N, C-alpha and C positions, 0 to 999 in steps of 0.2 A: 496552534502547533500541529494539530492532526489534519489539517487541510490537505496534506500531501498523501494521505492514505486514500488510495483509489480502489474501486472494485477490481478484483483480480480474477474472478471466476467467469467462465464462459466467454473467453475471448479467443480469437484466432489471429495471430499465433498465441499460444498459452503464455501466462505470466512467466517471466524469467526469474531466476534465483535472485538477481539483483533487485528486481521490483519487489519481491517478497521480503527480502532483507530490509529494504528501505521502509516498507510498511511496518515491519516488526520494530525497527529502530524508532520510528515515529510513535508507535504505540508505547514502547518502554519509556521514551522521553516524556510522553504525556502522563503516564502513570507515576513516574518518578518526580515529575514537576521540574525537571531540569534538562537542558540540552547536552550538558557536559558533566558527567559524574566526577566526584572528587576521586583522588587516587585510591582512597580507602574503599570506594564503591565501584571502581572500574571493572573488577572481576565479576561482581554480581550483575552489573549492568550488561556486560558482554555475554554472560551465561543466559540471562533472560532473553536477550535478542536472539541468541542461537536456538534456545528452546522454542520460542514463538515462531521463528522461521521454520523449524522442523515441523511443528504442529500445523502451520499454515500449509506447508507442502502436502501433508497428509490430508488435510481438509479438502484442498483443491483437487487432489487425486480421487477422493471418495465422493465428491458432490455429483449428483445425477440431475440432469435437466433434459427436457424435451425441446427447449427453445433452441433455435439455431445460434451458433456462436456469433458474438458481436464483432464487428470490424473495428480495430483500434483507430484507424484514420477517420472513419465516419463518426465515431464517438467523440474524438478529439475536435472535429469540426463542429459538432453540436455544442460542445462545451465552450468553444471560442465564440460561437454565435450567442449563446446565453450570456457569456461574459461581456460581450460588446453591447448587448441589449441592456444589461444591468448597469454597466459603468461607462458606456460610450467608447468611442475610439480614442486612443491617447496619442 
């Protein structure tokens, strides 16, 4: 379930709000053990996603690194190559 959580720090361009929310949603789904909360838990689920999204924004804004920013396209190409080597072409 958490395979969609990707590294968000030190990329150029920086992570978008949508990417951060998607990671927060995946995290809450994993912790809750469900992809869709019941009606009774929808509000708590939504609050948790919002809180984690906000904290992730703060974390990414405060992280300091001396490494040059990674290029999203280069990293995606590396991931595709690893995937093809692992699973072969489909």
